[in-house]
C-alpha positions as CSV (number, residue, x, y, z in Angstrom):
1,M,55.7,-33.5,-12.0
2,M,53.2,-36.3,-11.6
3,S,54.1,-37.9,-14.9
4,R,57.7,-38.0,-13.8
5,K,56.5,-39.5,-10.4
6,E,58.2,-36.6,-8.5
7,H,55.2,-36.3,-6.2
8,L,56.1,-39.6,-4.6
9,Q,59.4,-38.3,-3.3
10,L,59.8,-36.0,-0.3
11,N,61.0,-33.0,-2.4
12,G,58.1,-33.4,-4.7
13,F,55.7,-33.5,-1.8
14,R,57.2,-30.4,-0.4
15,T,56.8,-28.6,-3.7
16,I,53.1,-29.5,-3.7
17,L,52.8,-28.2,-0.2
18,S,54.5,-25.0,-1.1
19,N,52.2,-24.4,-4.0
20,Y,49.2,-25.3,-1.8
21,A,50.3,-22.7,0.8
22,S,50.4,-20.0,-1.9
23,I,46.7,-20.2,-2.9
24,N,43.9,-18.3,-1.3
25,L,43.9,-18.9,2.5
26,G,47.0,-21.0,2.6
27,V,47.3,-24.3,4.4
28,S,44.8,-25.5,7.0
29,T,45.8,-25.6,10.6
30,K,46.0,-29.4,10.6
31,V,48.4,-29.4,7.7
32,A,50.4,-26.6,9.3
33,L,50.7,-28.7,12.5
34,F,52.2,-31.6,10.6
35,Y,54.4,-29.5,8.3
36,P,55.4,-26.3,10.2
37,N,58.2,-25.4,7.8
38,I,56.2,-24.9,4.7
39,I,57.4,-21.9,2.7
40,P,54.7,-20.5,0.3
41,V,55.8,-19.9,-3.3
42,P,55.8,-16.2,-4.1
43,R,52.8,-15.0,-6.0
44,P,53.2,-12.5,-8.8
45,L,51.7,-9.1,-8.1
46,I,49.2,-8.2,-10.8
47,I,48.4,-4.6,-11.1
48,L,45.1,-3.8,-12.9
49,P,44.4,-0.4,-14.4
50,A,42.1,1.9,-12.4
51,V,39.4,1.7,-15.2
52,L,38.8,-1.5,-17.0
53,N,37.4,-1.6,-20.5
54,A,33.9,-3.1,-20.2
55,W,34.3,-4.9,-23.6
56,W,37.5,-6.5,-22.5
57,V,36.0,-7.7,-19.2
58,S,32.9,-9.0,-21.0
59,G,35.0,-10.9,-23.6
60,F,37.4,-12.3,-20.9
61,T,34.6,-13.7,-18.8
62,A,32.7,-15.0,-21.8
63,S,35.8,-16.9,-23.0
64,M,36.4,-18.2,-19.5
65,K,32.9,-19.5,-19.3
66,S,33.1,-21.3,-22.6
67,N,36.3,-23.1,-21.4
68,L,34.6,-24.6,-18.4
């Protein structure tokens, strides 16, 4: 998006705001006042099993830590 300079156009900026509205707590009240028609992008529902394999969790977090 940025390499194609789409973020400089109104539609690109709206796309960025929609993505921003989808993460964690959503947009701040100040942003919501300036852009009241922001529609958050739907987030996929991830269903985890009731019991996680401890080895999988350990490996997943170890690999994530090494990537930072």
